KEKE-3310 file (N, C-alpha, C; in steps of 0.2 Angstrom, whole numbers, plus 5000, padded with zeros to 4 digits):
npx = (5004:5003:5006:5003:4997:4994:4984:4972:4972:4977:4988:4987:4992:4988:4989:4993:5000:4993:4989:4980:4970:4965:4952:4952:4938:4935:4942:4942:4944:4942:4938:4952:4957:4961:4951:4946:4936:4934:4934:4936:4947:4944:4931:4921:4909:4901:4886:4882:4889:4902:4905:4920:4925:4939:4951:4964:4979:4993:5007:5021:5026:5024:5010:4995:4981:4964:4951:4936:4930:4921:4904:4896:4907:4910:4896:4896:4906:4903:4891:4895:4905:4896:4887:4897:4900:4888:4887:4896:4891:4880:4886:4892:4881)
npy = (4994:5010:5027:5041:5053:5060:5060:5056:5050:5035:5023:5007:4991:4977:4958:4955:4966:4977:4994:5004:5019:5026:5034:5036:5037:5034:5027:5014:5007:4992:4979:4976:4977:4986:4995:5001:5012:5014:5023:5022:5034:5050:5048:5054:5061:5053:5045:5032:5027:5015:5010:5002:4991:4987:4977:4980:4970:4962:4956:4947:4956:4968:4980:4976:4976:4969:4960:4958:4942:4936:4937:4941:4949:4959:4965:4971:4979:4987:4994:5002:5009:5016:5023:5032:5040:5046:5053:5062:5069:5074:5083:5093:5100)
npz = (5000:4995:4999:4988:4987:4999:5013:5010:4996:4988:4979:4974:4970:4962:4962:4950:4946:4941:4943:4954:4957:4972:4982:4999:5010:5023:5038:5049:5064:5071:5081:5083:5070:5055:5043:5027:5019:5002:4986:4968:4962:4959:4954:4962:4959:4952:4948:4952:4962:4968:4984:4991:5003:5012:5021:5031:5032:5038:5029:5027:5035:5029:5025:5019:5008:5008:5002:5012:5017:5026:5029:5039:5047:5036:5035:5048:5048:5038:5042:5053:5046:5038:5046:5053:5041:5037:5049:5048:5036:5042:5052:5044:5039)
capx = (5000:5008:5002:5005:4994:4992:4980:4965:4973:4983:4989:4988:4995:4986:4994:4994:5005:4989:4989:4973:4971:4958:4951:4950:4932:4934:4946:4939:4948:4936:4940:4959:4960:4960:4947:4946:4931:4937:4931:4940:4949:4941:4924:4915:4903:4897:4879:4881:4896:4902:4911:4924:4927:4944:4954:4972:4982:5001:5009:5028:5029:5021:5003:4991:4973:4961:4942:4932:4927:4917:4899:4895:4912:4908:4891:4897:4911:4899:4886:4900:4908:4891:4885:4901:4899:4882:4887:4901:4888:4876:4891:4893:4875)
capy = (5000:5017:5034:5046:5060:5062:5055:5054:5045:5030:5019:5000:4987:4970:4953:4955:4971:4983:5000:5007:5025:5025:5039:5034:5039:5032:5023:5012:5002:4987:4971:4975:4977:4992:4994:5007:5012:5018:5022:5023:5041:5054:5047:5055:5064:5049:5043:5026:5025:5009:5010:4996:4990:4983:4976:4980:4965:4962:4949:4947:4963:4973:4980:4974:4977:4962:4960:4954:4936:4934:4941:4945:4955:4964:4968:4975:4985:4991:4997:5006:5014:5020:5027:5036:5043:5049:5057:5067:5073:5079:5088:5098:5104)
capz = (5000:4994:5000:4985:4987:5005:5017:5006:4991:4988:4973:4976:4966:4963:4962:4942:4944:4939:4948:4955:4963:4977:4987:5005:5013:5029:5041:5055:5068:5074:5084:5082:5063:5052:5038:5024:5014:4997:4979:4963:4962:4951:4952:4967:4956:4947:4951:4954:4965:4972:4988:4992:5010:5012:5028:5029:5036:5038:5026:5027:5037:5025:5026:5012:5008:5006:5003:5017:5015:5031:5028:5045:5048:5031:5037:5054:5047:5033:5046:5057:5041:5035:5052:5052:5035:5038:5055:5045:5032:5046:5055:5040:5037)
cpx = (5004:5004:5005:5003:4992:4987:4974:4965:4978:4982:4990:4990:4992:4991:4996:4998:5001:4988:4982:4974:4964:4958:4948:4944:4933:4940:4943:4944:4942:4939:4949:4962:4957:4956:4947:4940:4934:4933:4936:4941:4947:4934:4919:4910:4900:4891:4879:4888:4896:4908:4914:4925:4933:4948:4961:4974:4990:5002:5016:5030:5026:5013:5000:4984:4969:4954:4941:4928:4921:4910:4897:4900:4911:4903:4892:4901:4907:4895:4890:4902:4902:4888:4891:4901:4894:4883:4892:4896:4883:4879:4891:4888:4874)
cpy = (5006:5022:5039:5052:5063:5058:5052:5049:5041:5025:5012:4996:4979:4964:4952:4961:4977:4988:5002:5013:5024:5031:5035:5038:5039:5027:5021:5007:4998:4981:4971:4976:4984:4991:5001:5006:5016:5017:5023:5032:5044:5052:5048:5058:5059:5047:5038:5023:5019:5010:5003:4995:4985:4983:4976:4974:4965:4955:4951:4954:4969:4973:4978:4975:4971:4963:4956:4948:4934:4939:4945:4950:4961:4968:4973:4980:4990:4996:5003:5011:5020:5025:5033:5042:5048:5053:5064:5072:5077:5085:5094:5102:5109)
cpz = (5000:4994:4995:4985:4993:5009:5015:5000:4991:4981:4977:4970:4966:4961:4955:4941:4942:4945:4948:4960:4966:4980:4993:5008:5019:5031:5047:5058:5072:5076:5082:5076:5061:5045:5033:5019:5009:4990:4973:4963:4956:4951:4958:4964:4952:4952:4955:4958:4970:4978:4991:5000:5010:5019:5026:5035:5035:5035:5025:5030:5034:5025:5019:5013:5005:5007:5009:5016:5020:5030:5033:5048:5043:5033:5043:5052:5043:5038:5051:5052:5039:5041:5052:5047:5036:5044:5052:5041:5037:5050:5051:5038:5042)
residu = (MET:GLU:ASP:LEU:TYR:GLY:SER:ASP:PHE:MET:THR:ILE:VAL:ASP:GLU:ASP:GLY:THR:GLU:PHE:GLU:LEU:GLU:VAL:LEU:SER:THR:LEU:GLU:TYR:ASN:GLY:CYS:THR:TYR:LEU:ALA:VAL:ILE:PRO:ALA:GLY:GLU:GLU:ASP:GLU:GLY:ASN:LEU:GLU:VAL:SER:ILE:LEU:LYS:SER:VAL:GLU:GLU:ASP:GLY:GLU:PRO:ILE:LEU:CYS:ALA:ILE:GLU:ASP:GLU:GLU:GLU:LEU:GLN:ALA:VAL:TYR:ASP:LEU:ILE:MET:ASP:GLU:LEU:TYR:ALA:GLU:ASP:GLU:ASP:GLU:GLU)
# end
């Protein structure tokens, strides 16, 4: 995981070597793990925006982002992140 643009943007590389630029919407600590809600960079104005939730884990001493495979874990993290994002929106009004 390489942070190129500051705290809100990052570039990640998948196992095939393809680079993806992501915007980090939220970071959450839950049950001792770190989770990130991300969208593809530059697509925040799109109507059908899909938010991805990734889990940060260490592999060989390096942090990597991976998909959450456990449905209960994913739902719990999704609910917490959405609550946090909506709370931020309400604070801005």
